[in-house]
C-alpha positions in Angstrom: 81.2 103.2 133.4 81.0 99.7 132.1 84.3 97.9 131.2 85.0 97.5 127.5 84.1 94.1 126.1 87.3 92.6 124.8 85.7 91.8 121.4 84.2 95.3 120.8 86.1 97.6 118.5 87.5 99.7 121.3 87.8 96.6 123.4 90.2 95.1 120.8 92.3 98.2 121.0 92.3 98.1 124.8 93.2 94.4 124.7 96.0 95.0 122.3 97.4 97.8 124.5 97.2 95.5 127.5 99.0 92.7 125.7 101.7 95.1 124.6 102.1 96.5 128.1 102.7 93.1 129.7 104.7 91.6 126.7 108.1 92.7 128.1 107.3 90.7 131.3 106.5 87.5 129.4 109.3 85.1 128.7 109.4 83.7 125.2 109.6 79.9 124.8 113.1 80.3 123.2 114.6 82.6 125.8 117.6 81.2 127.6 118.0 83.2 130.8 120.7 81.5 132.9 123.2 78.7 133.0 121.4 75.6 131.4 118.3 77.6 130.6 115.2 78.8 132.5 114.5 75.3 133.7 118.1 75.0 134.9 118.6 71.5 133.5 119.6 71.8 129.9 116.1 71.1 128.5 114.9 73.5 125.7 111.6 74.1 124.0 113.3 75.6 121.0 112.1 74.3 117.6 113.7 73.7 114.3 117.2 73.6 115.6 119.8 73.0 112.9 121.2 69.5 112.5 124.3 70.3 110.6 126.7 73.2 110.5 130.4 74.1 110.2 132.8 77.1 110.2 131.5 77.9 106.7 128.0 76.4 106.6 125.0 77.6 108.6 126.8 80.6 110.3 124.3 83.5 110.3 126.8 85.8 111.8 130.2 85.7 113.7 131.4 88.6 115.8 134.5 89.2 117.8 134.0 89.4 121.6 136.1 91.9 123.5 138.3 90.2 126.1 138.2 86.6 127.4 135.6 84.6 129.2 133.8 81.3 129.3 130.5 82.5 130.6 127.7 81.0 128.5 125.5 83.3 126.5 122.0 84.1 127.8 119.1 85.3 125.7 116.3 87.6 126.7 113.8 89.0 124.2 116.2 89.5 121.3 119.3 90.4 123.2 122.3 88.3 124.2 124.3 88.9 127.4 127.8 87.8 128.2 130.6 88.7 130.7 134.2 89.2 129.7 137.6 90.0 131.2 139.3 92.7 129.2 143.0 93.3 129.6 144.4 96.7 128.7 148.0 97.5 127.4 149.2 97.9 131.0 148.0 94.4 131.8 145.2 95.7 134.1 142.1 93.6 133.9 138.5 94.9 134.0 135.4 92.8 134.2 132.7 93.7 131.7 129.1 92.9 130.9 128.3 92.8 127.1 125.0 93.0 125.2 124.6 91.9 121.6 121.6 92.1 119.2 120.3 88.6 118.5 119.5 89.1 114.8 122.7 90.9 113.7 125.3 90.2 116.3 125.9 94.0 116.8 127.4 95.0 120.1 124.7 97.2 121.7 126.6 98.1 124.8 129.7 97.2 126.9 129.9 98.2 130.6 132.8 97.8 132.9 131.5 96.4 136.2 134.7 95.8 138.3 138.4 96.5 138.1 139.9 94.0 140.5 143.4 93.8 141.8 145.6 92.3 139.1 146.6 89.3 141.3 143.0 88.4 141.9 142.2 88.3 138.2 145.2 86.3 137.3 144.8 83.4 139.7 143.4 81.1 137.0 143.6 77.5 135.8 144.7 77.3 132.2 141.1 76.3 131.2 139.5 79.1 133.3 139.0 82.8 132.9 138.2 85.7 135.2 134.7 85.8 133.6 133.5 82.2 133.6 130.2 82.3 135.6 127.1 82.8 133.5 124.8 85.9 134.0 121.1 85.6 134.9 118.4 87.7 133.4 115.5 88.0 135.8 112.6 90.6 136.1 114.3 93.3 134.1 117.8 92.9 135.6 121.0 91.2 134.7 122.9 89.6 137.6 126.6 89.1 137.0 129.0 87.1 139.2 132.8 87.1 139.3 133.3 84.9 142.4 135.8 86.4 144.8 136.0 89.6 142.7 132.4 90.6 143.2 128.8 90.3 142.2 126.6 93.0 140.6 123.1 93.8 139.2 122.5 95.9 136.1 119.4 97.0 134.3 118.8 95.9 130.7 120.6 99.0 129.3 123.8 98.3 131.3 123.4 100.7 134.2 124.9 99.3 137.3 122.3 99.1 140.1 124.4 97.6 142.9 127.7 96.0 143.6 128.7 93.5 146.3 132.5 93.2 146.9 132.8 92.2 150.6 132.5 88.4 150.2 136.1 87.8 149.2 137.9 84.5 149.6 141.1 82.9 148.4 140.4 81.2 145.1 142.0 78.1 143.6 142.1 78.1 139.8 139.8 81.2 139.8 136.0 81.0 139.9 133.4 79.1 137.7 130.1 78.5 139.4 127.1 80.7 138.6 124.4 82.0 141.0 120.8 81.0 141.2 117.7 83.2 141.9 115.2 82.0 144.6 112.6 84.0 146.6 114.2 87.4 146.0 117.7 86.1 146.8 120.8 85.6 144.7 122.5 82.5 146.0 126.0 81.2 145.1 128.7 78.9 146.3 132.1 80.3 147.4 134.4 77.3 147.7 137.9 78.6 147.8 141.2 77.4 149.3 139.9 77.6 152.9 136.7 78.4 154.8 134.2 77.5 152.0 130.7 78.9 152.3 127.3 79.4 150.6 125.8 83.0 150.5 122.5 84.6 149.8 122.3 88.2 148.7 119.2 90.4 148.5 118.5 90.6 144.8 117.2 94.1 145.0 120.0 95.7 147.0 123.0 93.2 147.0 123.0 93.2 150.8 124.2 90.0 152.5 121.1 88.2 153.8 123.0 85.1 155.0 126.3 83.3 154.8 126.6 79.6 155.8 130.0 78.0 156.3 130.5 74.5 154.9 131.5 71.8 157.4 133.7 69.6 155.1 136.4 67.2 156.0 137.8 67.1 152.4 141.5 67.9 152.2 140.9 70.2 149.2 138.2 72.8 149.8 137.8 74.3 146.3 134.9 73.6 144.0 133.0 75.5 141.3 129.4 74.2 141.2 126.2 76.2 140.4 123.4 75.7 142.9 120.0 74.2 142.0 116.6 75.0 143.4 114.1 72.1 144.0 110.8 71.8 145.8 110.6 68.9 148.3 107.4 68.3 150.2 106.1 71.7 149.1 109.2 73.5 150.4 112.1 75.0 148.3 115.6 73.8 148.9 118.9 75.2 147.5 121.1 72.2 146.5 124.8 73.2 146.4 127.5 70.6 145.9 130.9 71.4 147.3 134.1 69.6 148.2 133.4 66.4 150.2 129.6 66.6 150.2 126.4 68.1 148.7 124.3 70.1 151.0 120.7 71.3 150.9 120.0 74.8 152.3 116.8 76.6 153.4 116.5 79.6 151.0 115.2 82.0 153.7 118.2 81.8 156.1 120.8 79.4 154.6 120.2 76.7 157.3 121.7 73.4 156.2 118.8 70.8 155.9 120.6 67.7 154.9 123.8 66.4 153.3 125.3 63.5 151.5 129.0 62.9 151.8 131.3 61.7 149.0 134.7 61.6 150.7 137.5 63.5 149.1 135.7 64.6 146.0 136.7 68.2 145.2 136.8 70.7 142.3 133.1 69.8 141.8 131.7 71.6 138.7 128.4 70.0 137.4 125.1 71.6 138.3 122.6 69.2 139.9 119.6 68.1 138.0 116.2 67.2 139.6 113.9 64.7 137.9 111.7 61.7 139.0 112.1 62.8 142.6 115.9 62.3 142.4 118.8 64.7 142.4 121.6 63.8 139.9 125.0 65.2 140.6 128.7 64.3 140.3 131.3 64.2 143.0 134.2 65.9 141.1 137.9 65.1 141.0 139.9 62.9 141.2 137.6 59.9 140.7 134.0 61.2 140.0 130.9 59.3 141.0 127.5 60.1 139.6 124.9 60.1 142.5 121.2 59.8 142.4 119.8 61.1 145.7 116.3 61.0 147.2 115.7 64.4 148.9 112.2 63.5 150.1 112.3 63.1 153.9 116.0 63.9 154.2 117.3 65.5 157.3 120.8 65.7 158.7 123.4 63.3 157.3 121.6 61.0 154.9 124.6 59.4 153.2 123.6 55.9 154.2 119.9 56.2 153.7 119.0 58.4 150.7 121.4 57.5 147.9 119.3 55.6 145.3 122.2 54.6 143.0 125.7 55.5 142.0 127.7 55.2 138.7 131.4 55.5 138.4 132.3 54.5 134.9 131.8 57.4 132.6 130.8 59.9 135.3 131.5 63.5 134.4 134.0 65.7 136.1 132.8 68.9 134.5 129.7 68.7 132.3 126.3 68.5 133.9 123.9 65.7 133.0 120.6 66.0 131.2 117.4 63.9 131.8 115.0 63.3 128.9 111.8 61.4 129.9 113.1 58.3 131.8 116.7 58.5 130.4 119.7 60.2 131.9 122.5 61.2 129.5 126.0 62.4 130.5 129.5 62.8 129.0 132.8 62.4 130.7 135.6 64.9 130.3 137.4 62.3 128.1 134.4 62.1 125.7 132.5 59.0 126.8 128.8 59.5 126.4 126.6 57.3 128.5 122.8 56.7 128.7 121.3 55.2 131.8 117.8 54.5 133.2 117.3 57.6 135.4 115.3 55.8 138.1 117.7 52.8 138.5 121.1 53.7 137.1 121.1 50.7 134.7 123.5 51.5 131.8 121.9 51.2 128.4 124.8 52.4 126.2 128.2 54.0 126.5 130.0 55.3 123.4 133.1 57.4 122.7 132.4 60.7 121.0 135.9 62.1 120.7 137.7 65.0 122.3 137.5 66.5 125.8 134.3 68.0 127.2 133.6 70.9 129.5 130.3 72.3 128.2 127.0 70.9 129.5 124.7 69.2 127.0 121.4 70.5 125.7 118.3 68.4 124.8 115.7 69.7 122.4 113.3 68.2 119.8 114.3 64.7 120.6 118.0 65.3 120.1 121.0 65.7 122.3 123.7 68.3 121.6 127.2 67.5 123.1 129.9 70.2 122.4 133.5 69.4 123.0 136.4 71.8 123.8 137.5 72.2 120.2 134.1 73.4 119.1 132.8 70.1 117.7 129.1 69.4 118.4 127.9 65.8 118.3 124.1 65.5 117.7 122.6 62.3 119.1 119.1 60.9 119.2 117.8 61.1 122.7 117.0 57.4 122.8 117.6 54.1 124.4 120.0 53.0 121.6 123.0 55.0 120.5 122.5 56.9 117.2 124.8 59.7 116.1 123.0 62.0 113.7 125.7 64.6 112.9 129.1 65.9 113.9 129.6 69.6 113.4 133.1 71.3 113.4 133.0 75.0 114.2 136.7 75.4 114.2 137.2 77.4 117.4 137.9 76.3 120.9 135.1 76.6 123.4 134.3 75.6 126.9 131.1 77.6 127.2 127.7 75.8 127.0 125.6 76.7 123.9 122.3 78.6 124.1 119.4 77.4 121.8 116.7 79.5 120.3 114.0 78.7 117.8 115.8 77.9 114.5 119.3 78.3 115.8 122.2 78.3 118.3 124.4 80.9 120.0 127.9 79.5 120.7 130.7 81.4 122.4 134.1 80.5 121.1 137.5 81.6 122.5 137.4 84.8 120.5 134.0 85.0 118.8 130.3 84.7 119.3 128.4 82.7 116.6 124.9 82.4 115.6 124.1 79.1 113.8 120.9 78.7 111.9 
């Protein structure tokens, strides 16, 4: 039997059926599947994003979110996913995964994943929650991470596929870093009070594939960074900043490949960004330094040989950077936005936006979106000269990073989830 020609009458039907069969596996350009998006660097292909909005203007819908959490919303084929910590009348805390309809905001399902010991869930910084790491949607699964309280995988209807609760550690201020998916592994940092480590779980089963202890000399071990995956010389590396140093790890077995020390830097939060052959990351509290590191050819301790440039003034404690073409943009916790030449570190401008910043910026359509902790979003031109295009007041506190989609934004506030369009 000859195969159907795709342009014959029956061939058209066959081609349509084939397209529909694979459509669920294809990622739409405007899907936002993990912390900082599918490219993991805050760059979005979303079009027609709104320039101006407020608590009254441009709000397509606003729905209450059960419980508390600062995990950022992720979007996959018309559905939004969040995690949340729900407290019952007896003060017991349960950790949930939530699914909302993108168009209406309707809560489609709500699943309890873990019910930790009360003390574990309450050990929080005032700015943190028990549900701060952002989920990942990958190959028909949702991966949720609650740090020392456990990690799990669910299907897209909320059925729990596996749980991993054996990698406990003593947290300081709770947890915050999200995992990353690489070569069938779910990798995350576990930087607690003592004995910090990086771990790789089998994404299919949750089994521990490897666990690598961090060899740090920093006095304070705790950090909250999300790992990044880069390709160097054709080989993948997991880049994971922690207290005292940033390390690169082999995905297959967790072997440390190289490191750059930054002294007593701790409570490291920003996710590294890779562009122009350079890794951009910040060294955390108390005095952050923004580093540009060349991973090509790195092996062992390369502190003295592979740092291309550093920047101290205006370096962020919490928000990750974003690189657009040849320009790097960042915002300090105190609200100073800075633009530098990505390859050299030369400062082009530095301006005060106002407020305190925890959310990481997003770049789309030639614009930058910086959201502060009171829910104000500053829209800037992604350019070599400073140009503020709009300031938008949502009127609700937020530390979560926003999620873009064609024609709109999804923003998680302290009590509500918003769609802006």
